[in-house]
C-alpha positions as CSV (number, residue, x, y, z in Angstrom):
1,X,24.8,-77.6,40.2
2,X,24.9,-73.9,39.5
3,X,22.3,-74.4,37.2
4,X,20.0,-75.5,39.8
5,X,20.5,-72.8,42.0
6,X,21.0,-70.0,39.0
7,X,17.2,-69.1,39.8
8,X,16.1,-69.6,43.1
9,X,18.8,-68.2,45.0
10,X,18.1,-64.5,43.7
11,X,14.2,-65.5,44.2
12,X,15.0,-66.3,47.8
13,X,17.0,-63.2,48.4
14,X,14.5,-61.3,46.9
15,X,11.8,-62.6,49.3
16,X,14.2,-62.2,52.1
17,X,14.3,-57.9,51.7
18,X,10.7,-58.1,50.7
19,X,9.7,-59.3,54.1
20,X,12.2,-57.4,55.8
21,X,11.7,-54.2,54.2
22,X,7.9,-54.9,53.7
23,X,6.6,-51.6,55.5
24,X,10.0,-49.7,53.6
25,X,7.3,-48.0,51.0
26,X,5.8,-45.8,53.9
27,X,8.9,-44.3,55.0
28,X,8.8,-40.4,54.1
29,X,11.5,-38.1,53.2
30,X,14.3,-37.4,55.8
31,X,16.9,-35.5,56.8
32,X,19.1,-34.0,53.4
33,X,16.2,-35.3,50.9
34,X,14.7,-31.9,51.5
35,X,17.5,-30.1,49.5
36,X,18.2,-32.6,47.0
37,X,14.7,-33.8,46.1
38,X,12.0,-32.2,47.5
39,X,12.9,-28.5,47.1
40,X,15.5,-29.5,43.9
41,X,13.9,-28.2,40.6
42,X,16.2,-29.7,38.5
43,X,15.0,-33.4,39.3
44,X,11.4,-32.0,38.2
45,X,12.3,-32.1,34.5
46,X,14.3,-35.0,32.5
47,X,15.1,-32.0,30.4
48,X,17.6,-31.0,33.2
49,X,19.9,-34.7,33.2
50,X,22.8,-32.9,30.6
51,X,23.4,-30.1,33.4
52,X,23.5,-33.3,35.8
53,X,27.0,-33.7,34.3
54,X,28.1,-30.4,34.5
55,X,26.4,-28.6,37.0
56,X,27.1,-28.9,40.9
57,X,24.1,-26.6,41.6
58,X,21.9,-29.0,40.4
59,X,22.4,-31.6,42.9
60,X,21.0,-29.5,45.7
61,X,19.2,-26.2,46.5
62,X,21.8,-25.9,49.4
63,X,25.1,-24.1,48.8
64,X,26.9,-26.2,51.2
65,X,25.5,-29.4,50.0
66,X,26.5,-29.8,46.4
67,X,28.0,-32.2,45.0
68,X,29.0,-34.0,41.8
69,X,26.6,-37.3,41.4
70,X,25.0,-37.1,38.1
71,X,23.7,-41.0,38.0
72,X,22.0,-40.7,41.1
73,X,20.4,-37.2,40.2
74,X,19.2,-39.1,36.8
75,X,17.9,-41.7,39.2
76,X,16.1,-39.1,41.5
77,X,14.8,-37.5,38.4
78,X,13.5,-40.5,37.0
79,X,11.4,-41.5,40.3
80,X,10.2,-37.9,40.0
81,X,8.8,-38.4,36.5
82,X,6.8,-41.5,38.0
83,X,5.7,-40.5,41.3
84,X,6.6,-36.8,42.0
85,X,6.9,-36.2,45.4
86,X,5.3,-39.1,46.8
87,X,8.2,-41.5,48.4
88,X,7.0,-44.9,47.1
89,X,8.8,-45.2,43.9
90,X,12.2,-44.0,45.7
91,X,12.0,-46.8,47.9
92,X,11.1,-49.1,45.6
93,X,14.2,-48.6,43.1
94,X,16.1,-48.5,46.5
95,X,14.9,-52.0,47.2
96,X,15.8,-53.5,43.7
97,X,19.2,-51.8,43.7
98,X,19.6,-53.0,47.3
99,X,18.5,-56.7,45.7
100,X,21.2,-56.3,42.6
101,X,23.8,-55.9,45.5
102,X,22.7,-58.9,47.6
103,X,22.5,-61.2,44.4
104,X,26.3,-59.8,43.6
105,X,27.4,-60.5,46.8
106,X,26.1,-64.4,46.4
107,X,27.7,-64.7,43.0
108,X,31.3,-62.9,44.0
109,X,31.7,-64.9,47.0
110,X,30.4,-68.2,45.3
111,X,32.6,-67.8,42.2
112,X,35.7,-65.9,43.4
113,X,36.1,-66.7,46.9
114,X,38.1,-69.9,46.6
115,X,36.0,-71.6,48.7
116,X,35.5,-75.1,47.3
117,X,32.6,-77.3,48.7
118,X,31.7,-74.4,50.6
119,X,31.2,-72.0,48.2
120,X,27.4,-72.1,47.6
121,X,26.5,-72.5,51.1
122,X,28.8,-69.9,52.2
123,X,27.7,-67.5,49.4
124,X,24.2,-67.8,50.6
125,X,24.8,-67.1,54.1
126,X,26.7,-64.0,53.0
127,X,24.4,-62.6,50.4
128,X,21.4,-63.7,53.2
129,X,22.9,-61.9,55.9
130,X,23.8,-58.5,53.8
131,X,20.1,-58.9,52.2
132,X,18.4,-58.2,55.7
133,X,20.9,-56.7,58.3
134,X,19.6,-53.8,60.2
135,X,23.0,-52.1,59.4
136,X,21.9,-51.4,55.8
137,X,18.5,-50.0,57.0
138,X,19.8,-46.4,57.1
139,X,21.4,-46.6,53.3
140,X,18.0,-48.8,51.9
141,X,15.5,-46.4,53.7
142,X,17.1,-43.1,53.7
143,X,16.7,-41.8,50.0
144,X,19.5,-39.6,49.7
145,X,21.6,-42.5,51.1
146,X,20.9,-44.1,47.4
147,X,24.2,-42.9,46.8
148,X,25.6,-45.9,48.7
149,X,23.7,-48.5,47.4
150,X,23.6,-47.6,43.6
151,X,27.6,-47.1,44.0
152,X,28.1,-50.6,45.7
153,X,26.0,-52.3,42.8
154,X,28.4,-50.5,40.2
155,X,31.6,-51.6,42.1
156,X,30.6,-54.8,43.0
157,X,29.7,-55.6,39.1
158,X,32.8,-54.0,38.4
159,X,34.7,-56.0,40.7
160,X,33.0,-59.2,39.4
161,X,33.9,-58.4,35.6
162,X,37.6,-57.8,36.4
163,X,38.4,-60.7,38.1
164,X,36.3,-62.6,34.9
165,X,38.8,-60.8,32.8
166,X,35.9,-58.9,31.0
167,X,37.7,-55.6,30.8
168,X,35.2,-53.3,29.1
169,X,32.3,-54.3,31.2
170,X,34.6,-53.5,33.9
171,X,35.5,-50.4,32.5
172,X,31.9,-49.3,32.2
173,X,30.2,-50.3,35.3
174,X,33.7,-48.2,37.3
175,X,32.7,-45.4,35.2
176,X,28.9,-45.7,36.1
177,X,30.2,-46.1,39.9
178,X,32.3,-42.9,39.6
179,X,29.4,-40.8,38.4
180,X,27.5,-42.0,41.3
181,X,29.6,-41.3,44.2
182,X,33.5,-40.6,44.9
183,X,34.2,-43.1,47.4
184,X,34.4,-45.9,44.6
185,X,38.2,-44.8,43.6
186,X,38.9,-47.5,45.8
187,X,38.0,-50.2,43.5
188,X,41.8,-50.9,42.1
189,X,43.0,-51.3,45.5
190,X,40.5,-54.2,46.1
191,X,41.5,-56.0,42.7
192,X,45.4,-55.3,43.8
193,X,44.3,-57.4,47.2
194,X,42.4,-59.7,45.8
195,X,45.5,-60.3,43.2
196,X,47.7,-60.6,46.0
197,X,46.3,-63.3,47.8
198,X,45.1,-65.3,44.7
199,X,48.7,-66.9,43.8
200,X,48.3,-68.6,47.2
201,X,44.9,-69.9,46.8
202,X,44.3,-70.6,43.1
203,X,42.3,-69.4,40.5
204,X,42.5,-66.2,38.1
205,X,44.0,-63.0,39.0
206,X,42.8,-59.7,37.4
207,X,45.6,-58.3,34.9
208,X,47.6,-55.7,36.1
209,X,47.0,-53.6,33.1
210,X,43.4,-53.4,34.1
211,X,44.1,-52.6,37.1
212,X,46.2,-49.6,35.8
213,X,43.4,-48.4,34.1
214,X,40.6,-48.5,36.4
215,X,43.5,-46.5,38.7
216,X,43.5,-43.9,36.0
217,X,40.0,-43.8,35.7
218,X,39.9,-43.2,39.5
219,X,42.1,-40.1,39.1
220,X,40.2,-38.9,36.6
221,X,36.8,-39.2,38.5
222,X,38.5,-37.3,41.6
223,X,39.9,-34.4,38.7
224,X,36.5,-34.5,37.2
225,X,35.2,-33.1,40.5
226,X,37.5,-31.1,41.7
227,X,37.2,-29.3,38.4
228,X,33.2,-28.7,38.9
229,X,32.9,-28.1,42.4
230,X,34.2,-24.5,43.8
231,X,36.5,-24.7,47.1
232,X,34.5,-23.0,49.2
233,X,31.5,-26.3,48.7
234,X,34.3,-28.6,49.3
235,X,35.5,-27.2,52.3
236,X,32.0,-27.1,53.7
237,X,32.1,-30.9,53.3
238,X,35.1,-31.2,55.6
239,X,35.0,-31.0,59.3
240,X,36.5,-27.3,59.5
241,X,38.3,-28.0,63.1
242,X,39.6,-31.8,62.4
243,X,42.7,-32.0,60.3
244,X,44.1,-34.8,57.9
245,X,45.6,-36.8,60.7
246,X,43.1,-36.4,63.2
247,X,40.5,-37.9,61.3
248,X,42.7,-40.7,60.4
249,X,43.2,-41.5,64.3
250,X,39.5,-41.2,64.7
251,X,39.0,-43.7,61.3
252,X,40.6,-46.4,63.4
253,X,38.0,-46.2,66.2
254,X,35.4,-45.7,63.3
255,X,36.6,-49.1,61.7
256,X,35.7,-51.0,65.0
257,X,32.9,-49.2,65.7
258,X,31.3,-50.2,62.1
259,X,31.8,-53.8,63.3
260,X,30.3,-53.4,66.6
261,X,27.2,-52.4,64.8
262,X,27.6,-55.4,62.5
263,X,28.0,-57.8,65.5
264,X,25.1,-56.3,67.9
265,X,23.2,-54.2,65.9
266,X,21.1,-52.6,69.0
267,X,22.5,-48.8,69.1
268,X,21.9,-47.6,65.6
269,X,20.8,-44.2,65.1
270,X,20.2,-41.8,62.2
271,X,23.1,-39.2,63.1
272,X,26.2,-39.0,65.2
273,X,27.6,-35.9,64.7
274,X,28.8,-36.3,68.3
275,X,31.0,-39.0,67.9
276,X,34.8,-38.3,69.8
277,X,37.5,-36.8,67.7
278,X,40.6,-37.9,68.6
279,X,43.1,-35.0,69.2
280,X,46.5,-37.3,70.0
281,X,47.5,-40.5,70.0
282,X,47.7,-41.1,73.5
283,X,43.9,-41.2,73.9
284,X,43.0,-44.9,74.2
285,X,40.5,-44.5,71.4
286,X,43.2,-44.2,69.1
287,X,45.9,-46.3,70.1
288,X,43.7,-48.8,71.4
289,X,42.0,-49.0,68.0
290,X,44.8,-49.2,65.9
291,X,45.9,-52.1,68.3
292,X,42.7,-53.8,67.4
293,X,42.8,-53.4,63.9
294,X,46.4,-54.4,63.6
295,X,45.3,-57.8,65.3
296,X,42.8,-58.4,63.4
297,X,45.1,-57.6,59.8
298,X,47.7,-59.8,61.1
299,X,45.0,-63.0,61.9
300,X,43.8,-62.2,58.4
301,X,47.4,-62.4,57.2
302,X,48.3,-65.4,59.3
303,X,45.4,-67.6,57.6
304,X,46.0,-66.3,54.4
305,X,46.5,-69.8,52.7
306,X,44.5,-71.8,55.1
307,X,41.2,-69.4,55.0
308,X,41.9,-67.1,52.3
309,X,38.5,-65.6,51.7
310,X,38.5,-64.8,55.4
311,X,41.8,-62.7,54.8
312,X,40.1,-61.0,51.6
313,X,37.0,-60.2,53.6
314,X,39.3,-58.3,56.2
315,X,41.2,-56.4,52.9
316,X,37.7,-55.8,51.5
317,X,36.5,-54.0,54.4
318,X,39.5,-51.9,55.0
319,X,39.3,-50.7,51.5
320,X,35.6,-50.5,51.4
321,X,35.4,-47.8,53.8
322,X,39.2,-46.2,53.6
323,X,38.1,-43.4,51.3
324,X,35.5,-42.1,54.2
325,X,37.3,-43.5,57.2
326,X,41.1,-42.6,56.9
327,X,42.7,-39.2,55.4
328,X,39.8,-36.8,53.9
329,X,38.2,-35.5,56.8
330,X,34.7,-35.5,56.2
331,X,31.6,-33.5,58.3
332,X,31.2,-36.2,60.6
333,X,33.6,-39.2,61.4
334,X,31.0,-42.0,61.1
335,X,27.5,-42.5,59.3
336,X,25.4,-45.4,59.3
337,X,25.4,-45.6,55.5
338,X,28.7,-45.8,55.2
339,X,29.5,-49.4,56.0
340,X,27.2,-50.7,52.9
341,X,30.0,-51.4,50.5
342,X,32.0,-52.8,53.5
343,X,29.1,-55.5,54.3
344,X,30.6,-57.7,51.4
345,X,33.6,-58.5,53.9
346,X,31.3,-58.6,56.8
347,X,28.9,-60.7,55.2
348,X,31.2,-63.3,54.1
349,X,33.3,-63.2,57.4
350,X,29.8,-64.1,59.4
351,X,28.7,-66.8,56.9
352,X,32.3,-68.5,56.8
353,X,32.7,-68.3,60.5
354,X,29.5,-70.0,60.9
355,X,30.2,-72.8,58.6
356,X,33.1,-73.4,60.2
357,X,31.6,-73.4,63.8
358,X,29.1,-75.9,62.4
359,X,31.4,-78.2,60.2
360,X,33.2,-78.4,64.2
361,X,29.9,-79.5,65.9
362,X,28.2,-81.3,63.3
363,X,30.1,-82.1,60.7
364,X,28.1,-85.3,59.4
365,X,25.3,-83.2,59.0
366,X,26.5,-79.8,58.5
367,X,24.4,-78.6,55.9
368,X,21.4,-78.8,57.0
369,X,22.3,-77.7,60.4
370,X,23.9,-74.6,58.6
371,X,21.1,-74.0,56.8
372,X,19.4,-74.3,60.3
373,X,21.5,-71.6,61.6
374,X,21.6,-68.9,58.8
375,X,18.1,-68.7,59.0
376,X,17.4,-68.4,63.0
377,X,20.1,-65.8,62.2
378,X,18.5,-64.3,59.4
379,X,15.5,-64.0,60.6
380,X,16.3,-62.5,63.7
381,X,18.4,-60.0,61.6
382,X,15.3,-59.4,59.3
383,X,12.7,-59.0,62.1
384,X,15.4,-56.0,63.5
385,X,15.6,-54.5,60.2
386,X,11.7,-54.3,60.0
387,X,11.6,-52.6,63.6
388,X,14.2,-50.3,62.1
389,X,12.2,-49.2,59.3
390,X,9.4,-49.2,61.2
391,X,11.6,-45.8,63.3
392,X,12.5,-44.7,59.9
393,X,8.9,-44.3,58.7
394,X,8.5,-41.1,60.8
395,X,10.4,-38.4,61.2
396,X,9.9,-37.2,64.5
397,X,10.4,-40.8,66.0
398,X,13.6,-41.0,64.2
399,X,14.8,-38.3,65.5
400,X,13.7,-39.1,69.3
401,X,15.4,-42.4,69.1
402,X,18.6,-40.3,67.7
403,X,18.0,-38.0,71.0
404,X,18.0,-41.1,73.3
405,X,21.0,-42.8,71.7
406,X,23.2,-39.6,71.1
407,X,22.0,-37.2,73.8
408,X,25.2,-35.0,73.0
409,X,24.2,-34.4,69.3
410,X,22.7,-30.7,68.7
411,X,21.7,-31.7,65.5
412,X,19.5,-35.0,66.9
413,X,17.6,-32.3,69.2
414,X,17.3,-30.2,66.9
415,X,15.6,-32.2,64.0
416,X,13.6,-33.4,66.6
417,X,12.4,-30.1,67.5
418,X,12.0,-29.3,63.9
419,X,9.9,-32.2,63.5
420,X,7.3,-31.3,65.9
421,X,7.3,-27.8,65.2
422,X,6.2,-29.0,61.6
423,X,3.4,-31.2,63.5
424,X,2.3,-27.6,64.8
425,X,3.4,-29.2,68.4
426,X,5.3,-26.1,69.6
427,X,5.3,-26.8,73.3
428,X,7.2,-30.4,72.1
429,X,9.7,-28.3,69.6
430,X,10.7,-25.6,72.0
431,X,12.5,-27.5,75.0
432,X,14.1,-29.9,72.1
433,X,15.6,-27.0,70.1
434,X,16.4,-25.2,73.4
435,X,18.7,-28.5,74.1
436,X,19.9,-28.5,70.5
437,X,21.1,-24.9,71.3
438,X,22.1,-25.4,74.2
439,X,25.0,-28.5,73.2
440,X,25.8,-26.1,70.1
441,X,25.3,-22.4,71.1
442,X,25.9,-21.1,67.5
443,X,24.0,-24.2,65.8
444,X,22.1,-22.4,62.4
445,X,19.6,-24.5,62.7
446,X,18.6,-24.6,66.1
447,X,18.6,-20.8,66.3
448,X,16.6,-20.2,63.7
449,X,14.0,-23.0,64.0
450,X,13.9,-20.9,67.7
451,X,12.8,-18.2,65.9
452,X,10.4,-19.7,63.6
453,X,8.8,-21.4,67.1
454,X,8.4,-17.9,69.2
455,X,7.4,-16.3,65.9
456,X,4.6,-18.7,65.4
457,X,3.4,-18.6,69.2
458,X,3.4,-14.9,69.1
459,X,6.7,-14.0,71.5
460,X,7.6,-11.9,68.7
461,X,10.8,-9.8,70.7
462,X,12.4,-13.6,71.4
463,X,11.9,-14.5,67.6
464,X,14.0,-11.7,67.0
465,X,16.4,-12.5,69.2
466,X,17.3,-16.0,68.6
467,X,17.0,-14.6,64.6
468,X,19.4,-12.1,65.7
469,X,21.8,-14.6,67.3
470,X,21.6,-16.5,64.5
471,X,23.2,-14.0,62.1
472,X,26.0,-12.8,64.3
473,X,26.5,-16.7,64.4
474,X,26.5,-17.5,60.8
475,X,26.5,-14.1,58.6
476,X,27.8,-16.2,55.7
477,X,24.8,-18.6,56.0
478,X,21.7,-17.8,54.1
479,X,18.8,-18.9,56.2
480,X,19.3,-17.1,59.0
481,X,19.0,-14.2,57.4
482,X,15.6,-15.6,56.2
483,X,14.3,-16.3,59.7
484,X,15.5,-12.9,60.9
485,X,13.4,-11.1,58.1
486,X,10.3,-13.4,59.3
487,X,10.7,-12.0,62.9
488,X,11.2,-8.3,61.6
489,X,8.1,-8.6,59.1
490,X,6.4,-10.0,62.3
491,X,7.1,-7.1,64.3
492,X,6.0,-4.8,61.6
493,X,9.3,-3.5,60.3
494,X,8.3,-4.6,56.8
495,X,11.5,-2.2,55.1
496,X,13.9,-4.0,57.5
497,X,12.6,-7.3,56.3
498,X,13.3,-6.8,53.1
499,X,16.8,-5.7,53.7
500,X,17.4,-9.0,55.5
501,X,15.8,-11.4,52.9
502,X,17.7,-9.3,50.3
503,X,21.2,-10.3,52.2
504,X,19.4,-14.2,51.9
505,X,19.6,-13.9,48.2
506,X,22.8,-11.9,48.2
507,X,24.5,-15.0,49.7
508,X,22.4,-17.2,47.4
509,X,20.7,-16.6,44.6
510,X,19.4,-20.3,44.8
511,X,17.0,-19.1,47.8
512,X,13.7,-18.8,46.5
513,X,12.0,-18.7,49.2
514,X,13.7,-15.7,49.9
515,X,13.0,-14.3,46.7
516,X,9.3,-15.0,47.4
517,X,9.3,-13.3,50.8
518,X,10.8,-10.4,49.0
519,X,8.4,-10.2,46.0
520,X,5.7,-10.2,48.7
521,X,6.9,-7.8,50.9
522,X,7.5,-5.3,48.5
523,X,4.1,-6.2,47.2
524,X,2.3,-5.0,50.2
525,X,4.6,-1.8,50.0
526,X,3.0,-1.2,46.4
527,X,6.6,-1.2,44.8
528,X,5.7,-2.7,41.9
529,X,8.6,-3.0,40.0
530,X,10.9,-4.3,42.3
531,X,8.3,-6.9,43.2
532,X,8.2,-8.3,40.0
533,X,12.1,-8.5,39.6
534,X,12.1,-10.5,43.1
535,X,9.3,-12.8,41.7
536,X,11.6,-13.4,38.7
537,X,14.4,-14.1,40.9
538,X,12.9,-17.2,42.3
539,X,11.5,-18.0,38.7
540,X,15.1,-17.8,37.7
541,X,16.2,-20.0,40.7
542,X,13.3,-22.5,40.0
543,X,11.8,-22.0,36.5
544,X,9.0,-25.1,37.7
545,X,7.3,-22.8,40.4
546,X,4.3,-21.4,38.6
547,X,3.6,-18.8,41.7
548,X,6.7,-17.2,41.2
549,X,5.3,-16.7,37.2
550,X,2.0,-15.8,37.8
551,X,2.6,-13.5,40.5
552,X,5.4,-11.8,38.4
553,X,2.9,-12.0,35.4
554,X,0.0,-10.6,37.2
555,X,2.5,-7.9,38.2
556,X,3.9,-7.0,34.5
557,X,0.0,-6.8,33.0
558,X,-2.1,-5.3,35.7
559,X,0.1,-2.9,37.6
560,X,3.2,-2.1,35.1
561,X,1.2,-2.3,31.8
562,X,3.8,-4.7,30.2
563,X,1.7,-7.0,28.5
564,X,4.9,-8.6,26.4
565,X,6.6,-9.7,29.5
566,X,3.7,-11.1,31.4
567,X,2.8,-12.8,28.6
568,X,6.3,-14.6,29.0
569,X,5.7,-15.6,32.2
570,X,2.5,-17.4,31.6
571,X,4.2,-19.7,28.8
572,X,6.6,-19.7,31.9
573,X,4.0,-21.3,34.0
574,X,2.3,-23.3,31.2
575,X,5.8,-24.8,30.6
576,X,6.1,-26.1,34.0
577,X,2.2,-27.2,34.7
578,X,1.0,-27.6,31.6
579,X,-2.5,-27.8,32.4
580,X,-2.7,-24.4,34.7
581,X,-5.8,-23.3,34.6
582,X,-4.9,-19.7,35.5
583,X,-1.8,-19.3,33.2
584,X,-4.2,-20.5,30.4
585,X,-6.9,-17.6,31.0
586,X,-4.3,-14.9,31.7
587,X,-2.2,-15.9,28.8
588,X,-5.1,-15.1,26.4
589,X,-5.7,-12.3,28.1
590,X,-2.3,-10.8,28.2
591,X,-1.4,-11.8,24.4
592,X,-4.8,-10.0,23.1
593,X,-3.6,-6.9,25.0
594,X,-0.6,-6.8,23.3
595,X,-2.4,-6.7,20.0
596,X,-1.2,-10.6,18.6
597,X,-4.9,-11.7,17.9
598,X,-3.7,-14.9,16.2
599,X,-2.1,-16.3,19.2
600,X,-4.2,-14.5,21.4
601,X,-7.3,-16.3,20.1
602,X,-5.3,-19.5,20.1
603,X,-4.6,-19.7,23.9
604,X,-8.3,-18.5,24.6
605,X,-9.5,-21.7,22.4
606,X,-7.3,-24.1,24.7
607,X,-8.9,-22.0,27.8
608,X,-12.4,-22.8,27.3
609,X,-12.6,-26.2,27.3
610,X,-11.5,-26.2,30.7
611,X,-14.0,-23.4,31.9
612,X,-16.6,-25.1,30.4
613,X,-15.6,-28.7,32.0
614,X,-16.0,-26.8,35.5
615,X,-18.5,-24.6,34.8
616,X,-16.5,-21.3,35.4
617,X,-19.0,-19.4,33.1
618,X,-17.8,-15.8,35.0
619,X,-14.3,-16.5,33.7
620,X,-15.9,-17.0,29.9
621,X,-17.8,-13.8,30.4
622,X,-15.1,-11.5,32.1
623,X,-12.6,-11.5,29.1
624,X,-13.0,-8.8,26.1
625,X,-15.6,-8.9,24.0
626,X,-13.7,-8.8,20.8
627,X,-11.6,-12.2,22.0
628,X,-14.5,-13.7,22.5
629,X,-15.6,-12.9,19.1
630,X,-12.8,-13.4,17.0
631,X,-12.3,-17.0,19.1
632,X,-16.2,-18.1,18.5
633,X,-16.3,-20.6,16.2
634,X,-17.3,-19.3,12.4
635,X,-20.9,-20.6,10.7
636,X,-20.3,-22.1,7.2
């Protein structure tokens, strides 16, 4: 029987995913993608892969968002090698990983959940629900949330291997999971829960020694991150005004929030920064949620012998969310991609419930009846996932949707305003940003985007006023200083703008835009050496930034008379983009000026075919006659 469905079930699950996410490859970059992928120079070269394992700076250009997730970054680097900043390959890999997760859900439920003759239909139903449930669209459509999908794939593979007593495979997959996302350290708890339920249900149990090894690896994984991440970065990922106990109490309602979205996913929203935080146990949100969880736990305990699969589904749901919904206070209490790993438990419970309902209603024809019911449910969920993915296709639509569903969320209003600003719709952007700032008066992104809108519409005094407010509210953040510098420049106060841009790079030396702004402003003031140093700062922050390399090279060559240093900058541009036309030309000229005639001739000979291919006779004629003479072919 197993051989009969060994190939068609993965194929069916792949078809279901392909239909539900048929519009997924057209989804763009969103939210944190800008600092993890779009602006991150480290993923643009496969040579950077070793740094992903030891340097948190390689994970993001945003100081406050740096993490240690090396395997995730490796996947982004591979995507960049395939499609650059075109998102289709990123989404294709997300969908392939989602398919792997769904196949593992099918395999685990079928083989390990003590279901007897119901194993195949219940496993198929659970896997189909996980495949097309719209609650998973955030994890699948949002590229940076690949961390949840990839971690789940490794976590499930490790669990499956451990239960089968394939210890080497279990350890290997768990190490991969730990290198993807830190939340996976809960795997030993899931295995322990399975082991405790297994004696009454029958079947193999994961070895205690293996669980102990995995627990040790989990602790080592957390220690690895603690060593690499500065305390300030760790603190930035946590809610500043929410302690562990408050976050723990809030987490009780978070569990029920995710359960509600699973049962009725009509309130899916990209961001819930406005989710209420519990302050005291006396609040109904705390005690009522705890009572609900205790009730569900009691029910799961009572049916542990008759329905062990349902009991373990509850255990899985609790354990899978524990890292992000208990005592580790994160910046947001809830996030839609977090329940992705827990979907094994939720999908199993749903499929098992449908199986028993059909058995009660139509026991004689329960298999075709169950298939029909699951098919109808999967079609409905798949349609909802497709519609939700359509919302994800456009940044403006995504964030306007968030303002409607979470109107008290300042970040939603701000990001909707930023999306309108990016489109050039300034009149639409302004009221959205004003509302974001009203909800959170010192929210830095609302303030700096308001400054940008006013500057772009010529209201320069207002632009500086918002820039001043951004710096006053957030003096230790880099970006508010850069936006204030832009307002000062627009007002003609160049020296003040330079000082403000320098404050930006003092705070964050990786702020490439601030280095480039300094260089441009310093050039305007004919401060050539300082401008070249600023461009060098940009190049140090992003070695792939050819504009910085070329601007510095031109200054060293033509303004400062340092042709050797200029040649080094042109070589840096060519290292980033080997076909860079201007770098080929300028390198030959700079090398010739240093007296390195052999190298200059080689560089010129590399340039000539490029110029001839586009008919650029002017550049060919402009080169020093002696260089052209040396590079000319010798007659035999």
